[in-house]
C-alpha positions as CSV (number, residue, x, y, z in Angstrom):
1,X,0.0,0.0,0.0
2,X,1.4,3.4,-1.0
3,X,1.0,6.4,1.2
4,X,0.7,9.7,-0.6
5,X,0.8,13.1,0.9
6,X,-0.7,16.1,-0.7
7,X,1.4,19.2,-0.8
8,X,0.0,22.7,-0.3
9,X,1.1,25.7,-2.2
10,X,3.5,26.9,0.4
11,X,5.5,23.6,0.4
12,X,5.7,23.7,-3.4
13,X,6.9,27.3,-3.2
14,X,9.5,26.5,-0.6
15,X,10.8,23.6,-2.6
16,X,11.1,25.8,-5.7
17,X,13.0,28.4,-3.5
18,X,15.4,25.8,-2.3
19,X,16.0,24.6,-5.8
20,X,16.8,28.1,-7.0
21,X,19.0,28.7,-4.0
22,X,21.0,25.5,-4.5
23,X,21.4,26.1,-8.3
24,X,22.7,29.6,-7.5
25,X,25.1,28.2,-4.9
26,X,26.3,25.6,-7.3
27,X,27.0,28.3,-10.0
28,X,29.0,30.3,-7.4
29,X,31.0,27.3,-6.4
30,X,31.8,26.5,-10.0
31,X,32.8,30.1,-10.7
32,X,35.1,30.0,-7.7
33,X,36.7,26.7,-8.7
34,X,37.3,28.0,-12.3
35,X,38.8,31.2,-10.9
36,X,41.1,29.2,-8.7
37,X,42.3,27.2,-11.7
38,X,42.9,30.4,-13.7
39,X,44.9,32.1,-11.0
40,X,47.0,29.0,-10.3
41,X,47.8,28.4,-14.0
42,X,48.5,32.1,-14.6
43,X,50.8,32.2,-11.5
44,X,52.7,29.0,-12.4
45,X,53.3,30.1,-16.0
46,X,54.3,33.7,-15.0
47,X,56.9,32.3,-12.6
48,X,58.7,30.5,-15.4
49,X,61.7,32.2,-16.9
50,X,61.7,33.3,-20.5
51,X,64.1,30.5,-21.3
52,X,61.7,27.9,-19.7
53,X,58.8,29.3,-21.6
54,X,60.8,29.2,-24.8
55,X,61.6,25.6,-24.2
56,X,57.9,24.9,-23.9
57,X,57.1,26.9,-27.0
58,X,55.0,29.5,-25.1
59,X,55.5,33.2,-25.7
60,X,55.0,35.2,-22.5
61,X,52.1,37.1,-24.2
62,X,50.1,33.8,-24.3
63,X,50.1,33.2,-20.6
64,X,46.8,34.9,-20.0
65,X,45.1,33.0,-22.9
66,X,46.5,29.7,-21.8
67,X,45.2,30.3,-18.2
68,X,41.8,31.3,-19.5
69,X,41.7,28.1,-21.7
70,X,42.7,26.0,-18.7
71,X,39.9,27.4,-16.5
72,X,37.1,28.1,-19.0
73,X,37.8,25.9,-22.0
74,X,38.5,27.2,-25.5
């Protein structure tokens, strides 16, 4: 035997509010994680010497672009 429970409008509204809140929180957490990847990549590459970058085939002017690609995709 199944037990069902009817939901009033307030419960439906609260559930919708929770969903919106959690989606917003997830977007903020994702943005913070991507920002952390960008900063770490940018810092690591900018700390390399010109010779190290040359060995890797990376011009110093591409560091920002590479960090953006690492964090946000191409």
